[in-house]
C-alpha positions in Angstrom: 129.9 25.1 -7.0 126.8 25.9 -9.0 127.7 29.2 -10.4 130.9 29.6 -12.3 130.8 33.2 -13.2 129.6 36.1 -10.6 129.0 39.5 -12.2 128.8 42.4 -9.8 127.8 46.0 -10.3 129.8 48.2 -7.9 128.2 51.3 -6.6 125.2 50.4 -4.5 125.7 46.7 -5.0 129.3 45.3 -4.3 129.9 48.6 -2.3 127.7 49.7 0.6 126.2 53.2 1.3 129.7 54.2 2.7 131.2 53.3 -0.7 133.2 50.4 0.7 133.3 46.6 0.3 132.6 45.2 3.6 135.1 42.6 4.9 132.4 40.0 5.0 131.7 40.6 1.3 135.3 40.6 0.4 136.1 37.4 2.1 133.0 35.7 0.7 134.0 36.5 -2.9 137.7 35.5 -2.2 136.3 32.2 -1.0 134.1 31.8 -4.0 137.1 32.4 -6.3 139.2 29.9 -4.4 136.4 27.3 -5.1 136.8 28.0 -8.9 134.3 30.8 -9.6 135.3 33.9 -11.6 134.4 37.3 -10.6 133.3 40.0 -13.1 133.2 43.6 -12.2 130.6 44.9 -14.4 130.3 48.8 -14.2 129.7 52.0 -16.1 132.9 53.0 -14.8 135.9 53.4 -17.0 138.6 50.6 -16.6 140.8 52.7 -14.4 137.9 53.3 -12.0 137.7 49.6 -11.3 141.3 49.4 -10.1 140.7 49.6 -6.3 138.0 47.0 -6.2 139.7 44.6 -8.5 142.8 44.8 -6.1 140.6 44.3 -3.2 139.1 41.1 -4.6 142.4 40.0 -5.9 141.1 39.6 -9.4 144.6 39.4 -10.9 145.5 36.3 -8.9 142.1 34.4 -9.5 141.9 35.5 -13.1 138.8 37.6 -12.9 137.4 40.1 -15.5 136.6 43.9 -15.9 133.5 44.9 -17.8 133.8 48.6 -18.0 132.0 51.4 -19.7 128.7 49.4 -19.4 130.3 46.7 -21.5 132.1 48.7 -24.1 135.3 47.4 -23.0 136.0 43.9 -21.4 139.4 43.1 -20.1 141.1 40.2 -18.5 142.1 41.3 -15.0 145.3 39.1 -15.0 146.8 39.6 -18.7 145.2 43.1 -19.1 144.3 41.7 -22.5 141.1 43.5 -24.1 138.7 40.6 -24.9 136.1 43.0 -26.4 135.9 46.7 -27.1 133.3 48.7 -29.3 133.7 52.4 -29.6 132.0 55.6 -30.5 133.3 57.3 -33.6 134.7 60.9 -33.2 131.8 62.2 -35.1 129.1 60.4 -32.9 130.9 62.0 -29.9 130.9 65.5 -31.4 127.1 65.1 -32.1 126.6 63.9 -28.6 128.2 67.0 -27.3 126.0 69.3 -29.4 123.0 67.5 -28.1 124.2 67.7 -24.6 124.6 71.5 -24.9 121.1 71.7 -26.5 119.7 70.2 -23.4 122.1 72.2 -21.0 123.9 69.1 -19.8 127.5 68.9 -18.9 129.6 66.3 -20.9 132.8 64.4 -20.3 134.8 61.5 -21.9 137.8 59.5 -20.6 141.5 59.4 -21.8 144.9 58.6 -20.1 143.3 57.5 -16.9 141.3 60.7 -16.5 138.2 62.7 -17.4 138.2 65.3 -19.8 135.5 68.1 -19.8 134.8 71.8 -20.4 132.5 71.5 -17.3 135.0 71.0 -14.3 132.8 72.9 -12.0 129.8 70.9 -12.6 128.9 69.0 -9.2 128.1 65.5 -11.0 131.3 65.9 -13.1 133.0 66.0 -9.8 131.0 63.0 -8.5 132.2 61.0 -11.6 135.8 62.0 -10.8 135.5 61.2 -7.2 133.8 57.9 -7.7 136.5 56.6 -9.9 139.4 58.3 -8.2 140.7 59.8 -11.4 141.7 63.4 -12.4 139.4 65.9 -13.8 141.1 67.8 -16.8 139.8 71.0 -18.1 139.6 71.5 -21.9 138.6 74.6 -23.7 137.2 72.9 -26.8 135.7 69.4 -26.0 135.1 68.5 -29.6 138.8 69.5 -30.5 140.2 67.1 -28.2 138.2 63.9 -29.2 140.1 61.1 -30.6 139.9 57.2 -30.8 139.2 55.2 -28.9 136.1 56.7 -27.5 134.5 54.0 -25.1 131.9 56.3 -23.7 130.7 59.9 -23.3 128.8 60.8 -20.0 126.3 63.5 -19.8 125.4 65.0 -16.4 122.6 67.2 -15.0 120.1 67.6 -12.2 118.0 64.2 -11.9 114.7 65.9 -12.7 116.2 67.5 -15.8 117.9 64.4 -16.9 114.6 62.4 -16.6 112.8 65.0 -18.7 115.2 65.1 -21.6 116.4 61.6 -21.7 113.6 60.5 -24.3 114.6 63.3 -26.6 118.3 62.7 -26.3 117.8 58.9 -27.2 115.5 59.9 -30.1 118.3 62.1 -31.5 120.6 59.0 -31.8 118.4 55.9 -32.5 121.5 53.7 -33.3 123.4 54.4 -30.2 123.1 52.9 -26.6 121.9 55.6 -24.3 120.4 55.1 -20.9 120.7 56.3 -17.3 123.1 54.7 -14.9 122.2 57.0 -12.0 119.6 59.7 -11.7 122.1 62.4 -12.7 124.0 60.4 -15.5 123.2 59.8 -19.1 125.5 57.2 -20.7 126.3 57.4 -24.3 127.9 54.4 -26.1 128.3 52.5 -29.3 125.3 50.6 -30.7 124.2 47.3 -28.8 126.2 48.0 -25.8 125.0 47.2 -22.4 126.2 45.0 -19.4 123.9 42.1 -20.5 125.3 42.0 -24.1 128.8 42.1 -23.1 128.3 39.7 -20.3 126.8 37.3 -22.8 129.7 37.7 -25.1 132.2 36.9 -22.1 130.0 33.9 -21.1 130.2 32.4 -24.7 134.1 33.2 -24.8 134.6 31.1 -21.6 132.4 28.2 -22.8 129.8 28.7 -19.9 126.1 28.6 -20.0 123.5 31.2 -18.8 122.7 28.9 -16.0 126.2 28.9 -14.6 126.0 32.8 -14.3 124.8 34.9 -11.6 124.5 38.7 -11.7 123.8 41.6 -9.2 123.0 45.2 -9.8 120.8 48.1 -8.5 120.9 50.7 -11.3 119.0 51.5 -14.3 121.8 50.2 -16.4 121.7 46.8 -14.6 118.1 46.0 -15.7 
């Protein structure tokens, strides 16, 4: 088989417009794994948000990989071993909160298999909870609950507003990795974090070459 590693974005790529993996797609990827290919789920989602898709593709049996938080955390799907992780500092996350509020954006982060936010009624915070099938937890003081590790913070807002403030938000944090994953999301991560960089790290860990890898994605963060 030409390709030994298949990296897949989830929403809009692996999953169709009904947010489902079609049976044809599932069976094709199972067959590819049976032929020796490794499947990587590469997503902006938190690790718990990949659990249903990992189970559907039987990544534990076929020893696939989870590239979560846009690459801020890479995990072996079988052993659950963290192969790579790079986090924001608490201070960086606090400043990201202040910048979000300056631009009238909702903001959240992830702990204990759930979302934590002051903005539980924000429609796009609810979208994030729904997409990942994880609980949305209300906190009174976002900055007070921040603790290590912080893989990512996510800012949300109306698409037009997000587009208009993105550059100013990025300029406020020249060292961090900040970009849109959907029209209504601004992802904020540690320096030099993106799907490509973390996939490159994984490829090298596995002793593969770029020519042996194929990747699929449809979002801003897949470019």
